[in-house]
Structures are given as structure tokens and as C-alpha cells.
All heavy atoms as an XYZ file, in Angstrom:
701
protein
N       7.148    -14.378    -55.597
C       6.961    -15.305    -54.504
C       5.597    -15.977    -54.553
O       5.469    -17.113    -54.164
C       7.125    -14.598    -53.162
C       8.543    -14.401    -52.744
S       9.344    -15.980    -52.481
C      10.640    -15.515    -51.452
N       4.581    -15.232    -54.996
C       3.244    -15.815    -55.072
C       3.238    -16.990    -56.043
O       2.600    -18.013    -55.777
C       2.215    -14.764    -55.494
C       0.779    -15.245    -55.569
C       0.316    -15.764    -54.217
C      -0.136    -14.149    -56.057
N       3.984    -16.856    -57.136
C       4.053    -17.944    -58.107
C       4.645    -19.194    -57.452
O       4.143    -20.296    -57.649
C       4.902    -17.517    -59.304
C       5.020    -18.576    -60.361
C       5.895    -18.125    -61.506
C       6.066    -19.249    -62.497
N       7.039    -18.960    -63.527
N       5.694    -19.019    -56.688
C       6.327    -20.153    -56.007
C       5.365    -20.799    -55.011
O       5.274    -22.026    -54.928
C       7.594    -19.690    -55.291
C       8.401    -20.813    -54.697
C       9.693    -20.340    -54.053
O       9.945    -19.127    -53.984
O      10.446    -21.214    -53.603
N       4.614    -19.981    -54.276
C       3.631    -20.504    -53.331
C       2.572    -21.321    -54.052
O       2.207    -22.413    -53.620
C       2.987    -19.362    -52.538
C       1.857    -19.733    -51.585
C       2.334    -20.719    -50.526
C       1.279    -18.486    -50.938
N       2.073    -20.803    -55.164
C       1.054    -21.521    -55.928
C       1.594    -22.840    -56.477
O       0.879    -23.852    -56.491
C       0.531    -20.637    -57.058
C      -0.249    -19.403    -56.618
C      -0.613    -18.540    -57.820
C      -1.487    -19.780    -55.830
N       2.855    -22.846    -56.908
C       3.459    -24.080    -57.407
C       3.580    -25.116    -56.292
O       3.297    -26.301    -56.508
C       4.834    -23.787    -58.005
C       4.772    -23.040    -59.320
C       6.139    -22.563    -59.806
O       7.147    -22.728    -59.072
O       6.199    -22.012    -60.912
N       4.001    -24.681    -55.119
C       4.121    -25.587    -53.969
C       2.752    -26.166    -53.626
O       2.593    -27.382    -53.430
C       4.735    -24.854    -52.757
C       4.558    -25.654    -51.481
C       6.209    -24.564    -52.999
N       1.742    -25.310    -53.563
C       0.404    -25.769    -53.202
C      -0.178    -26.695    -54.274
O      -0.894    -27.647    -53.951
C      -0.505    -24.577    -52.936
C      -0.124    -23.852    -51.661
C      -0.897    -22.579    -51.423
O      -1.405    -21.947    -52.349
N      -0.983    -22.183    -50.155
N       0.134    -26.447    -55.531
C      -0.347    -27.324    -56.597
C       0.295    -28.708    -56.483
O      -0.381    -29.734    -56.638
C      -0.042    -26.721    -57.971
C      -0.609    -27.511    -59.127
C      -2.119    -27.660    -59.093
O      -2.825    -26.743    -58.642
O      -2.617    -28.721    -59.529
N       1.593    -28.750    -56.201
C       2.253    -30.042    -56.031
C       1.676    -30.785    -54.826
O       1.521    -32.007    -54.851
C       3.764    -29.870    -55.882
C       4.500    -31.195    -55.868
C       6.015    -31.073    -55.848
O       6.553    -29.969    -56.028
O       6.669    -32.120    -55.646
N       1.333    -30.052    -53.785
C       0.735    -30.677    -52.605
C      -0.629    -31.293    -52.957
O      -0.969    -32.369    -52.453
C       0.611    -29.654    -51.473
C       1.958    -29.261    -50.891
S       1.868    -27.921    -49.699
C       1.317    -28.840    -48.258
N      -1.385    -30.645    -53.820
C      -2.673    -31.203    -54.261
C      -2.460    -32.511    -55.013
O      -3.214    -33.477    -54.827
C      -3.404    -30.215    -55.168
C      -4.001    -29.038    -54.464
C      -4.705    -28.131    -55.464
C      -5.113    -26.826    -54.842
N      -5.715    -25.909    -55.831
N      -1.436    -32.540    -55.873
C      -1.139    -33.751    -56.647
C      -0.758    -34.891    -55.696
O      -1.215    -36.023    -55.863
C      -0.007    -33.473    -57.668
C       0.487    -34.756    -58.313
C      -0.483    -32.482    -58.729
N       0.068    -34.580    -54.706
C       0.474    -35.595    -53.729
C      -0.736    -36.120    -52.960
O      -0.899    -37.326    -52.776
C       1.533    -35.030    -52.765
C       2.847    -34.820    -53.511
C       1.728    -35.946    -51.552
C       3.895    -34.061    -52.729
N      -1.593    -35.214    -52.541
C      -2.789    -35.610    -51.791
C      -3.670    -36.543    -52.626
O      -4.162    -37.563    -52.128
C      -3.563    -34.352    -51.382
C      -4.738    -34.611    -50.494
C      -5.389    -33.299    -50.092
C      -6.615    -33.530    -49.255
N      -7.276    -32.278    -48.869
N      -3.838    -36.208    -53.898
C      -4.651    -37.039    -54.783
C      -4.014    -38.416    -54.989
O      -4.714    -39.442    -54.977
C      -4.847    -36.343    -56.124
N      -2.707    -38.436    -55.158
C      -2.037    -39.727    -55.369
C      -2.112    -40.603    -54.121
O      -2.325    -41.821    -54.215
C      -0.581    -39.515    -55.784
C       0.176    -40.786    -56.054
C      -0.447    -41.600    -57.169
N       0.226    -42.900    -57.264
C      -0.367    -44.021    -57.622
N      -1.633    -44.022    -57.985
N       0.305    -45.144    -57.658
N      -1.957    -40.004    -52.955
C      -2.086    -40.773    -51.720
C      -3.499    -41.339    -51.576
O      -3.673    -42.469    -51.123
C      -1.718    -39.914    -50.505
C      -0.225    -39.629    -50.325
C      -0.013    -38.591    -49.237
C       0.539    -40.909    -50.010
N      -4.493    -40.569    -51.974
C      -5.876    -41.059    -51.930
C      -6.050    -42.233    -52.898
O      -6.737    -43.216    -52.579
C      -6.848    -39.939    -52.261
N      -5.421    -42.129    -54.080
C      -5.484    -43.232    -55.047
C      -4.859    -44.499    -54.476
O      -5.416    -45.592    -54.608
C      -4.753    -42.861    -56.344
C      -5.489    -41.829    -57.174
O      -6.694    -41.597    -56.925
O      -4.849    -41.247    -58.077
N      -3.703    -44.343    -53.859
C      -3.009    -45.499    -53.293
C      -3.868    -46.142    -52.202
O      -3.997    -47.363    -52.133
C      -1.625    -45.096    -52.741
C      -0.692    -44.722    -53.893
C      -1.022    -46.216    -51.903
C       0.621    -44.082    -53.454
N      -4.450    -45.309    -51.365
C      -5.277    -45.817    -50.267
C      -6.515    -46.561    -50.764
O      -6.970    -47.514    -50.147
C      -5.696    -44.665    -49.349
C      -6.391    -45.112    -48.102
C      -6.708    -43.960    -47.162
O      -6.266    -42.835    -47.414
O      -7.416    -44.210    -46.177
N      -7.049    -46.115    -51.898
C      -8.281    -46.735    -52.400
C      -8.027    -47.946    -53.285
O      -8.979    -48.601    -53.722
C      -9.102    -45.703    -53.176
O      -8.427    -45.332    -54.366
N      -6.773    -48.274    -53.537
C      -6.471    -49.451    -54.366
C      -6.919    -50.715    -53.652
O      -6.728    -50.851    -52.438
C      -4.963    -49.545    -54.637
C      -4.440    -48.542    -55.591
S      -2.648    -48.806    -55.778
C      -2.302    -47.686    -57.097
N      -7.481    -51.637    -54.401
C      -7.874    -52.910    -53.784
C      -6.639    -53.737    -53.423
O      -5.552    -53.519    -53.956
C      -8.688    -53.591    -54.879
C      -8.188    -53.001    -56.154
C      -7.779    -51.595    -55.830
N      -6.842    -54.662    -52.534
C      -5.757    -55.574    -52.163
C      -5.346    -56.366    -53.408
O      -6.204    -56.763    -54.205
C      -6.216    -56.544    -51.073
C      -6.320    -55.923    -49.710
C      -4.962    -55.531    -49.139
O      -3.995    -56.307    -49.262
O      -4.880    -54.437    -48.579
N      -4.060    -56.603    -53.575
C      -3.625    -57.406    -54.718
C      -4.226    -58.811    -54.635
O      -4.342    -59.382    -53.553
C      -2.103    -57.470    -54.569
C      -1.738    -56.418    -53.583
C      -2.948    -56.136    -52.763
N      -4.618    -59.317    -55.770
C      -5.221    -60.647    -55.811
C      -4.232    -61.662    -56.346
O      -3.217    -61.312    -56.931
C      -6.469    -60.626    -56.692
C      -7.572    -59.758    -56.122
C      -8.812    -59.759    -56.983
O      -8.903    -60.580    -57.912
O      -9.689    -58.937    -56.720
N      -4.557    -62.884    -56.148
C      -3.726    -63.961    -56.677
C      -3.167    -64.817    -55.565
O      -3.206    -64.471    -54.389
N      -2.648    -65.955    -55.970
C      -2.111    -66.913    -55.015
C      -0.620    -66.710    -54.759
O      -0.074    -67.305    -53.832
C      -2.340    -68.349    -55.524
C      -3.826    -68.681    -55.593
O      -4.592    -68.097    -54.794
O      -4.209    -69.509    -56.433
N       0.017    -65.911    -55.564
C       1.458    -65.700    -55.424
C       1.716    -64.673    -54.324
O       1.589    -63.470    -54.514
C       2.031    -65.213    -56.758
C       3.543    -65.123    -56.747
O       4.160    -65.328    -55.678
O       4.110    -64.835    -57.812
N       2.076    -65.184    -53.148
C       2.309    -64.318    -51.986
C       3.489    -63.380    -52.199
O       3.478    -62.244    -51.723
C       2.528    -65.162    -50.723
C       1.270    -65.784    -50.189
C       0.242    -64.749    -49.748
O       0.613    -63.755    -49.110
O      -0.947    -64.945    -50.072
N       4.489    -63.836    -52.922
C       5.671    -63.002    -53.168
C       5.285    -61.794    -54.018
O       5.680    -60.662    -53.728
C       6.795    -63.830    -53.845
C       7.956    -62.938    -54.251
C       7.260    -64.944    -52.928
N       4.502    -62.023    -55.053
C       4.064    -60.933    -55.929
C       3.154    -59.972    -55.173
O       3.278    -58.751    -55.328
C       3.351    -61.492    -57.156
N       2.271    -60.517    -54.372
C       1.378    -59.658    -53.573
C       2.177    -58.805    -52.606
O       1.936    -57.606    -52.458
C       0.384    -60.510    -52.785
C      -0.697    -61.149    -53.615
C      -1.577    -61.972    -52.735
N      -1.838    -61.177    -51.527
C      -2.966    -61.145    -50.847
N      -3.935    -61.920    -51.203
N      -3.129    -60.403    -49.797
N       3.132    -59.424    -51.949
C       3.964    -58.711    -50.989
C       4.782    -57.628    -51.683
O       4.919    -56.510    -51.174
C       4.882    -59.690    -50.270
O       5.700    -59.004    -49.355
N       5.316    -57.945    -52.851
C       6.098    -56.973    -53.613
C       5.229    -55.792    -54.025
O       5.673    -54.631    -53.966
C       6.719    -57.629    -54.835
N       3.995    -56.064    -54.426
C       3.079    -54.997    -54.828
C       2.751    -54.088    -53.638
O       2.762    -52.860    -53.757
C       1.799    -55.592    -55.418
C       0.898    -54.537    -56.049
O       1.431    -53.549    -56.595
O      -0.332    -54.716    -56.000
N       2.482    -54.687    -52.491
C       2.185    -53.894    -51.296
C       3.402    -53.088    -50.844
O       3.268    -51.920    -50.442
C       1.691    -54.798    -50.169
C       0.309    -55.406    -50.374
C       0.005    -56.415    -49.273
C      -0.758    -54.329    -50.409
N       4.579    -53.680    -50.932
C       5.806    -52.959    -50.581
C       6.018    -51.762    -51.502
O       6.418    -50.683    -51.058
C       7.026    -53.882    -50.649
C       7.106    -54.842    -49.481
O       6.398    -54.632    -48.467
O       7.885    -55.816    -49.578
N       5.745    -51.973    -52.777
C       5.885    -50.887    -53.760
C       4.939    -49.737    -53.414
O       5.325    -48.562    -53.435
C       5.601    -51.418    -55.161
C       5.781    -50.403    -56.254
C       5.510    -51.024    -57.618
C       5.544    -49.964    -58.698
N       5.210    -50.504    -60.023
N       3.706    -50.056    -53.079
C       2.732    -49.022    -52.693
C       3.188    -48.285    -51.433
O       3.105    -47.058    -51.359
C       1.364    -49.640    -52.421
C       0.657    -50.142    -53.629
C      -0.703    -50.682    -53.230
N      -1.262    -51.536    -54.248
C      -2.430    -52.132    -54.145
N      -3.161    -51.988    -53.056
N      -2.881    -52.890    -55.119
N       3.633    -49.049    -50.447
C       4.074    -48.433    -49.195
C       5.284    -47.525    -49.406
O       5.368    -46.445    -48.812
C       4.393    -49.497    -48.151
C       3.148    -50.178    -47.633
O       2.057    -49.612    -47.664
N       3.298    -51.402    -47.173
N       6.205    -47.959    -50.256
C       7.383    -47.146    -50.549
C       6.976    -45.855    -51.250
O       7.475    -44.772    -50.907
C       8.379    -47.940    -51.430
O       8.797    -49.094    -50.717
C       9.581    -47.098    -51.795
N       6.068    -45.959    -52.214
C       5.600    -44.760    -52.912
C       4.902    -43.816    -51.932
O       5.130    -42.602    -51.954
C       4.646    -45.122    -54.048
C       4.185    -43.895    -54.819
C       3.224    -44.191    -55.956
O       2.836    -45.361    -56.154
O       2.842    -43.228    -56.644
N       4.072    -44.360    -51.062
C       3.375    -43.527    -50.084
C       4.373    -42.845    -49.147
O       4.243    -41.650    -48.848
C       2.377    -44.364    -49.284
N       5.373    -43.575    -48.701
C       6.394    -42.982    -47.825
C       7.151    -41.868    -48.530
O       7.429    -40.815    -47.940
C       7.376    -44.052    -47.340
C       6.752    -45.027    -46.353
O       5.671    -44.720    -45.794
O       7.349    -46.107    -46.153
N       7.489    -42.083    -49.808
C       8.182    -41.053    -50.582
C       7.303    -39.804    -50.750
O       7.791    -38.672    -50.655
C       8.590    -41.583    -51.958
C       9.693    -42.635    -51.887
O      10.343    -42.756    -50.829
O       9.889    -43.342    -52.903
N       6.022    -40.024    -51.001
C       5.102    -38.900    -51.158
C       4.939    -38.126    -49.845
O       4.883    -36.892    -49.849
C       3.738    -39.391    -51.661
C       3.713    -39.869    -53.115
C       2.393    -40.574    -53.408
C       3.939    -38.716    -54.080
N       4.883    -38.829    -48.749
C       4.762    -38.180    -47.442
C       6.014    -37.358    -47.138
O       5.931    -36.234    -46.639
C       4.473    -39.214    -46.338
C       3.069    -39.779    -46.520
C       4.649    -38.604    -44.951
C       2.776    -41.002    -45.675
N       7.178    -37.900    -47.476
C       8.429    -37.162    -47.257
C       8.452    -35.895    -48.114
O       8.860    -34.823    -47.644
C       9.624    -38.047    -47.580
N       7.994    -36.003    -49.343
C       7.939    -34.818    -50.218
C       6.940    -33.805    -49.666
O       7.176    -32.594    -49.697
C       7.577    -35.241    -51.647
C       7.491    -34.101    -52.624
C       8.822    -33.390    -52.791
N       8.660    -32.268    -53.709
C       9.407    -31.180    -53.698
N      10.414    -31.078    -52.850
N       9.182    -30.216    -54.544
N       5.793    -34.290    -49.175
C       4.778    -33.425    -48.564
C       5.390    -32.620    -47.421
O       5.183    -31.419    -47.308
C       3.608    -34.257    -48.072
C       2.566    -33.475    -47.329
C       2.581    -33.123    -46.013
C       1.368    -32.912    -47.863
N       1.458    -32.395    -45.690
C       0.697    -32.250    -46.815
C       0.791    -32.917    -49.138
C      -0.499    -31.595    -46.990
C      -0.418    -32.271    -49.305
C      -1.052    -31.618    -48.250
N       6.140    -33.320    -46.556
C       6.764    -32.653    -45.418
C       7.730    -31.557    -45.876
O       7.754    -30.459    -45.306
C       7.498    -33.661    -44.533
C       6.551    -34.605    -43.803
O       5.342    -34.279    -43.691
O       7.013    -35.670    -43.352
N       8.506    -31.849    -46.923
C       9.441    -30.863    -47.454
C       8.697    -29.658    -48.034
O       9.094    -28.510    -47.823
C      10.332    -31.496    -48.515
N       7.614    -29.925    -48.738
C       6.818    -28.830    -49.314
C       6.151    -28.004    -48.217
O       6.045    -26.784    -48.333
C       5.767    -29.382    -50.279
C       6.303    -29.930    -51.590
C       5.200    -30.664    -52.337
C       6.895    -28.823    -52.448
N       5.703    -28.663    -47.165
C       5.054    -27.956    -46.049
C       6.037    -26.986    -45.396
O       5.675    -25.855    -45.059
C       4.528    -28.977    -45.034
C       3.512    -28.427    -44.093
C       2.241    -28.085    -44.837
C       1.209    -27.587    -43.862
N       0.144    -26.863    -44.515
N       7.285    -27.429    -45.231
C       8.311    -26.549    -44.672
C       8.561    -25.351    -45.578
O       8.813    -24.245    -45.107
C       9.620    -27.314    -44.474
C       9.646    -28.199    -43.262
C      10.998    -28.849    -43.052
O      12.026    -28.244    -43.413
O      11.017    -29.967    -42.530
N       8.512    -25.591    -46.876
C       8.727    -24.524    -47.847
C       7.521    -23.589    -47.918
O       7.665    -22.384    -48.119
C       8.997    -25.153    -49.216
C       9.484    -24.212    -50.256
C       9.840    -24.992    -51.521
C      10.397    -24.075    -52.576
N      10.761    -24.803    -53.798
N       6.322    -24.154    -47.742
C       5.085    -23.383    -47.876
C       4.911    -22.376    -46.749
O       4.486    -21.234    -46.991
C       3.883    -24.338    -47.901
C       2.556    -23.609    -47.995
C       1.371    -24.503    -47.713
O       1.432    -25.341    -46.789
O       0.369    -24.346    -48.424
N       5.224    -22.747    -45.534
C       4.957    -21.908    -44.371
C       5.568    -20.513    -44.488
O       4.851    -19.517    -44.347
C       5.397    -22.619    -43.076
O       4.664    -23.840    -42.974
C       5.131    -21.764    -41.857
N       6.873    -20.371    -44.765
C       7.414    -19.018    -44.877
C       6.860    -18.256    -46.088
O       6.756    -17.022    -46.050
C       8.927    -19.215    -44.992
C       9.137    -20.640    -45.311
C       7.921    -21.379    -44.845
N       6.491    -18.974    -47.126
C       5.906    -18.304    -48.291
C       4.536    -17.721    -47.949
O       4.196    -16.618    -48.390
C       5.794    -19.278    -49.465
C       7.111    -19.750    -50.080
C       6.857    -20.848    -51.096
C       7.872    -18.589    -50.703
N       3.755    -18.444    -47.163
C       2.452    -17.943    -46.732
C       2.628    -16.717    -45.840
O       1.935    -15.709    -46.010
C       1.648    -19.037    -46.004
C       1.189    -20.103    -47.001
C       0.453    -18.449    -45.267
C       0.541    -21.309    -46.358
N       3.556    -16.795    -44.905
C       3.805    -15.671    -43.992
C       4.221    -14.437    -44.790
O       3.719    -13.336    -44.555
C       4.881    -16.046    -42.943
C       5.334    -14.824    -42.167
C       4.344    -17.111    -42.008
N       5.116    -14.628    -45.744
C       5.570    -13.497    -46.557
C       4.413    -12.909    -47.369
O       4.258    -11.695    -47.464
C       6.694    -13.921    -47.493
C       7.271    -12.746    -48.268
C       8.511    -13.140    -49.045
N       9.187    -11.988    -49.563
C       8.856    -11.366    -50.693
N       7.829    -11.789    -51.400
N       9.536    -10.317    -51.121
N       3.602    -13.749    -47.935
C       2.454    -13.289    -48.717
C       1.491    -12.480    -47.843
O       0.984    -11.430    -48.263
C       1.730    -14.485    -49.330
O       0.590    -14.075    -50.033
N       1.250    -12.957    -46.624
C       0.371    -12.230    -45.704
C       0.966    -10.877    -45.321
O       0.246     -9.882    -45.233
C       0.116    -13.067    -44.450
C      -0.744    -14.280    -44.710
C      -0.791    -15.235    -43.527
O       0.066    -15.214    -42.649
N      -1.792    -16.111    -43.528
N       2.262    -10.844    -45.123
C       2.925     -9.581    -44.763
C       2.852     -8.592    -45.917
O       2.628     -7.398    -45.709
C       4.369     -9.834    -44.347
C       4.395    -10.730    -43.110
C       5.450    -10.542    -42.117
N       5.754     -9.185    -41.781
C       6.993     -8.766    -41.533
N       7.987     -9.609    -41.599
N       7.218     -7.520    -41.219
N       3.024     -9.077    -47.141
C       2.902     -8.204    -48.303
C       1.486     -7.649    -48.410
O       1.291     -6.466    -48.728
C       3.285     -8.950    -49.580
C       4.766     -9.234    -49.775
C       4.979    -10.176    -50.954
C       5.549     -7.948    -49.982
N       0.501     -8.489    -48.146
C      -0.894     -8.025    -48.161
C      -1.122     -6.949    -47.104
O      -1.826     -5.962    -47.349
C      -1.858     -9.198    -47.928
C      -1.938    -10.141    -49.115
O      -1.503     -9.754    -50.227
O      -2.421    -11.276    -48.922
N      -0.526     -7.117    -45.930
C      -0.647     -6.112    -44.867
C      -0.058     -4.773    -45.300
O      -0.655     -3.716    -45.074
C       0.078     -6.574    -43.598
C      -0.616     -7.646    -42.814
C       0.221     -8.087    -41.611
O       1.014     -7.275    -41.089
O       0.071     -9.246    -41.213
N       1.107     -4.829    -45.918
C       1.768     -3.599    -46.366
C       0.918     -2.914    -47.433
O       0.725     -1.692    -47.389
C       3.188     -3.899    -46.899
C       3.784     -2.691    -47.595
C       4.085     -4.372    -45.764
N       0.397     -3.684    -48.365
C      -0.463     -3.103    -49.404
C      -1.702     -2.454    -48.789
O      -2.088     -1.350    -49.154
C      -0.881     -4.172    -50.405
C       0.192     -4.531    -51.379
C      -0.340     -5.472    -52.475
N       0.762     -6.251    -52.981
C       1.001     -7.527    -52.696
N       0.173     -8.206    -51.936
N       2.040     -8.143    -53.195
N      -2.337     -3.148    -47.862
C      -3.535     -2.600    -47.208
C      -3.190     -1.342    -46.428
O      -3.940     -0.362    -46.448
C      -4.158     -3.647    -46.293
N      -2.070     -1.349    -45.752
C      -1.626     -0.198    -44.972
C      -1.388      0.994    -45.896
O      -1.789      2.117    -45.598
C      -0.340     -0.561    -44.225
C       0.122      0.484    -43.239
C      -0.366      0.496    -41.942
C       1.061      1.445    -43.598
C       0.063      1.436    -41.025
C       1.495      2.391    -42.697
C       0.997      2.389    -41.404
O       1.419      3.315    -40.502
N      -0.758      0.743    -47.021
C      -0.454      1.816    -47.974
C      -1.715      2.385    -48.610
O      -1.745      3.559    -48.979
C       0.488      1.298    -49.054
N      -2.749      1.586    -48.724
C      -3.988      2.049    -49.352
C      -4.935      2.727    -48.367
O      -5.928      3.333    -48.791
C      -4.707      0.876    -50.025
C      -3.974      0.264    -51.222
C      -4.722     -0.976    -51.707
C      -3.797      1.268    -52.343
N      -4.637      2.664    -47.090
C      -5.479      3.276    -46.070
C      -5.373      4.798    -46.186
O      -4.312      5.388    -45.996
C      -5.042      2.819    -44.688
C      -5.976      3.291    -43.581
O      -6.902      4.079    -43.867
O      -5.780      2.848    -42.432
N      -6.477      5.444    -46.513
C      -6.512      6.890    -46.736
C      -6.051      7.647    -45.511
O      -5.382      8.687    -45.613
C      -7.942      7.338    -47.141
C      -8.032      8.831    -47.313
C      -8.367      6.622    -48.414
N      -6.335      7.165    -44.344
C      -5.942      7.859    -43.110
C      -4.430      7.881    -42.940
O      -3.908      8.713    -42.185
C      -6.586      7.176    -41.903
N      -3.735      7.032    -43.633
C      -2.288      6.965    -43.486
C      -1.539      7.634    -44.637
O      -0.319      7.535    -44.727
C      -1.841      5.511    -43.387
C      -2.259      4.860    -42.088
C      -1.715      3.453    -42.035
N      -1.723      2.829    -40.741
C      -2.779      2.562    -39.997
N      -3.958      2.908    -40.415
N      -2.677      1.968    -38.825
N      -2.226      8.235    -45.540
C      -1.575      8.863    -46.667
C      -1.779     10.385    -46.647
O      -2.731     10.884    -46.058
C      -2.113      8.311    -48.004
O      -3.506      8.537    -48.078
C      -1.836      6.832    -48.140
N      -0.859     11.087    -47.257
C      -0.956     12.539    -47.354
C      -1.167     12.904    -48.802
O      -0.661     12.236    -49.706
C       0.333     13.201    -46.842
C       0.588     12.986    -45.378
C       1.855     13.689    -44.931
O       2.357     14.574    -45.666
O       2.342     13.357    -43.852
N      -1.862     13.995    -49.002
C      -2.057     14.450    -50.387
C      -0.720     15.003    -50.887
O       0.139     15.408    -50.115
C      -3.133     15.526    -50.444
O      -2.694     16.680    -49.771
N      -0.572     15.034    -52.160
C       0.664     15.529    -52.752
C       0.764     17.036    -52.779
O       1.777     17.599    -53.161
N      -0.276     17.731    -52.358
C      -0.265     19.200    -52.413
C       0.333     19.808    -51.187
O       0.162     19.556    -50.089
C      -1.681     19.733    -52.606
C      -2.221     19.342    -53.966
O      -1.414     19.137    -54.874
O      -3.458     19.235    -54.091
């Protein structure tokens, strides 16, 4: 499960970086309004698709984080000397 969580979080980093790239792009130049509009529409569509993927990954990430935290709790509980008995 930890591997799956790390994969989800890595994809989220890629999405975040790409959205930052899109946001920092300069306005399209040129006199052709149709081409400029098409370029802006393409960027907006890509950003919307990335946001939708982000939302899907966020839904997937939440239960993975909870499970990981619960596993850590169980491990810590098992390692607590006060909660263990000697084998003798």
C-alpha cells in the first residue's frame, strides 16, 4: 500500500508542476485571434483535465494515508515494551 501511496503522491507532484507551467506561460502573441483563442482554449482544457485528475488522485490518496497511519500505530503499539510479555 505504501508503494501505491507514493505513486499517487508522485503523480500529484507532476500535475502540480504542469499546472504551474501552464499558469506561467505568456499570453499567445500574434494578430490571428482565432489561433490565440485556440491556444488559450487548449491550455484551459489541459488545466481542467489536470484538475479533474488531481481530484481523483486526492480521493484515492486519503484512504491510503489513513491506512498508512493506522499501520504505523499498530507497529508502534507492538513495539511498546509495556505491552509485550517475555517469552519465558
